N, C-alpha and C positions, 0 to 999 in steps of 0.2 A: 606494153610498157613504154614509157617515154624515154627519150634519148638521155635524159638526166638520171635515170634510174641506175643504181649500182650494178645491175645485171648487164649494163651496156658499157662498163668501163673497159678501156683498151689498154693492153700492155704490149706495145709493139716490139720491145727489145728484150723483155725478160719473161720467161715462162712463170706463171703463177699457179702452182698446183691447186686444184679445187675438186670438190665432190659435190655434185648436184643431183637431187633425187626428186621424184614425183610419186604421188599416191593415187593417181587415177583421175581422169577427166570425166566428170558427170555432174548431175544435179544433186550435189551433196546436201542433205537436209541440215538445218541449223543444229540439230542435236548431235551431229557427228563432226561438226567443224572443229571443236577443241581437240578431240581425240585425233583427228586427221592431221591437224597442224603439229601437235606434239609428236605424233608418230614420224612425220618426215623430218622434224628437227633431230629426233633421236637417231634416225638413220644417217643423216648428213654428218652428225658429230662422230658417229662410229666409223663411218667411211673415211673421214679425214684423219681420225686417230690412227687408223690402220695405214693410211697413206704416208703419214709422218713418222710412224713407229720406227725408231732406230735408223731413220734415213734409208730404210730398205723396202718400204712399202711400194707396191706398184699400183698403177691405175686399175689393173684387173683385180688385185687383192681388195682394193677399196670398194669397187662396185659390188663385188660379191658380198662383202661384209655389210654394206649398206642395205642391200636387198634382203639379206637374211634377217635383219632387224624388222623390215616391213613384213616379211613372210611370217614372222613370229608374233606379229601384232594382229589380233582378231578384228581390229577396226578396218582392215584391208582385205580385199578379195585375192589372196595369194597365200599359199601355205596354210597355216592355221586361220580359219575364217573363210576359206574358199567356198564359193557358192556350189549348189548341187545340180547335177544333171537331171534329165527326165526320170531316171531310175532312182533318184535320191542318193547318188554316189558322188564323191569328190574325184575329179579328174583335172590335174594341174599341168600347166605348160610353163617352160622357162627357157631362156637363152642367155648365153654370155658370148662376148666377142672382144678380142684385143686387136688394136689397130696397127701394130708394128708389122706383123706377118699375116694379118687377116685370118687368124685362127678363130674358129668358132665351135661351139657345142650347144646342143639344145635337146630338150626332152618334151614330150607331149603325152597327154592322157596318163600321167603317172599317178599312182595311188600309194598310200602308206608311207610317203616320203615327207618328212617335216620341212626340208629345205630343197625344193626342186632346183634352185639356182646352183647349189653345190653339186648336184648330180649332173647338171648341164656342163659345169666346168670339168668334171671328170670325163665326160664324153669327149670334150675337146682335148684333154691331156692324155687320155689313156686308150683312145680308139682312133681308127683311121676314118671315122665317120663324123658327120655333122649333126644328124638328128636321129634319136632313138624314140620309139613310140610304144605306149601301152605295156603289154606284158614283156616285150623285149627290153624296154627301159627299166622295168622293175627287176628283171632277171639280171641285167647289167649291174644294177645297184647292189644286189646281193653278192655278185662276183667280186666287187671292189670293197666289200665290207661295210656298206652303208646300212645303218640300222633302220629297219622298218618300224613304224609306229602304229598303234591301233587307229583305225580310221576315225573312231569316235573322238579322238583327241584333236582332229582337224576340223570337226564340224561345230559351227557356232549356232547359237539359238537364232540369230538373225538369218542365217542361211536356211534353216529349217522353215522359219516363218515365211521367207520369200518364196520358197517352192510351194508351200501350202497356198499362199496368196495367188500365185500363178495358176495353180490348178483350179482354185475356187472360181476365179474370174475368167479363166480360159483366155489369158492374154496371148498375144503372139510374141515370139522371141524378139523381133525387131521393135515391138512396142514397148519393150522394157528398157529402152536406152536411157530414160530419165531416172531409172532406179540404180541401185548399187551394182548392177550386173556388168559394169564396164570398169570396175575398180582395179585395173592393172597397176602394178607398181614397177618402178624402174630407177636406174641410176646411170650417170655418165661421170667420167673423171679424166683428168690429165695429170700426169706426174711430172716431177722435176726434169725428166729427160724429154718431155714433150710427147710421150706415148699416151695414147688414149684407149679407153675401154668402155664397154657398156654392158648392162644386164637388164633384163625385163622378165617379170614373172606374173602369173595370173591363175586364178581358178576358173576363169571363163565366164560364161553367161548362165544365169539361172534357167533350168529346164532345157538346156541345150541337148541335142541328140547325143546319146552315148557315142564316144569316138570322135566328136567334133573337135577340130583343131582350128584355133583362131589365128590371128596375126602374130601374137606375141612370140612364139618360138621360131617364126620364119625369118631367116636372115634377110635383111633389107626392109622388112615390114615392121616388126615390133622393135627391132634394134639394128643398128649398123654403125661401124666406125672404121676409120682409116687415119692413121697417124699423119698422113700427108695433108689432112684437112681438119678432121674433128670427129665427134661422136654424137649419136642421138638415140633416144629411147622414146617410143610412141605409146599412146594410150587413146582409147576411144572406141568407135564402132569398128570392130575387128575386120569385118568383111570389106569395109571401105578402105581401111588402112592397107590391107593386103592387095587390093586392086591397084593402088597407086604406089606401093612399096614406100610408105611414108618416110621411114627412118632413112632409107637410102636417098630419098629425094632431099631431105635436109642436108645430108653430108654432101650430096652433089651440088647443092646451092652454095655451100661453103667453098667447095673446090673451084667454083666459078666466080669467086670474089665477094659473095655475100657475107655479112657478119653473121655470127651465130644467131642473133635475134632476128635479123632479116631472113635468114635461111629457114628458121622455124615458122615464121609468119607466112612466108611465101609458100611453103610446102602445105600448110593447112589450108590456105586459100585455094591451092590447086586441088586438094582433095575435096573441098566443098564444091568446086565447080565441075569436077569430072566424075565424082562418085557420090555427091550429095551427102557426104559424111561429116560428122562433127567429131572433135577429139582434141588432143593436146600433145605437145612434144617438148622435151627438154634437149638442149644442145650445148656443147662446149667445143670451141676450136682448140687447135694444138698449142695455142699460146695461153689458154685459160680464160678466154672471153666467153661469156655465158649468154644463152638464149632460153627464154621461157615463154611459151605461147599456148593458148587454148581457145577453142570456140564454143566450149560448153559453159554452163553456168559457173562452175567452180573447178579448180584443180589445185590440190595442196602440193606445194613444192618447197624445197629448202636447199641452200648451198652453204658450204663451210670452207673457209680458207684462212690461214694466218690469224687465228683467234677470232675471226668474224663469223657470224652466222646470220643469214637472212632467210626469211620465209614469207609466204603469202598463200592465199587460197582464192580470193576474189579478184576479178580483173583490176589491174593497176596497183595492187597491194605490194608493199615491200617493207616488212618489219625487220628490225634489227634486235638481236638478243645480246 
């Protein structure tokens, strides 16, 4: 995006609270563009509403609320609408992190949970651990009273068709990058106190091995934040993101003087050169300056603040609602 884009506005003396979300970096077909754009707008609005609610909303509250909207939208591969593994099952990953004390919580390979991002937050707030996986994560969910949902309610027709297509044509998992299989969702935010937070959630990759954990729930890979600098959420080829700890790289770049936009672009360039991976990332610094970058064909994103809402999906786009 050009330096004249609203996402690059600077606020050197005043923190401008903002919520920024993405709906996954991949070759989104034309038929899903409208639903994807509407979905990220809905999420950004809800996140900002929570952030501003009674003057008590925090950045953490905002990113969890925003990602819940995306998890509940079957247009995205997270929560409802998650893709299926090789056994035809849903296994979901999610992470949350807050930047003031570097607290984080994550879950991986969870089933029967409508909003994995909420469970990740409970891991952060109610355990001494960072990451719970599989049966242990589901057992923890029961212990804290989180209601399980029938698996069938999480499975979309598209997810079933994608698995059938994979099996019919015997594709490789890596060969699926141009399809819906990297449709991670995420959010970053900064509140009026300058505290940042991030959240990322995904259903993973179609036909992945049972038990596969991608980048999304890994601290520093799918998400990272530090209120001394900023926050980032990543999306794209999961193994490549994990190899370079993409989200941590974005925040590191901000810590070393890069703007949020520069930090995002530089991190993606590094991933491309070192791991030959494509993807996208959203970033916000602790003053509310925004970065949006992706090296895939499309990535739906939206941000909301002070009555303004911006969104885009193709390179260089910035629409105002």
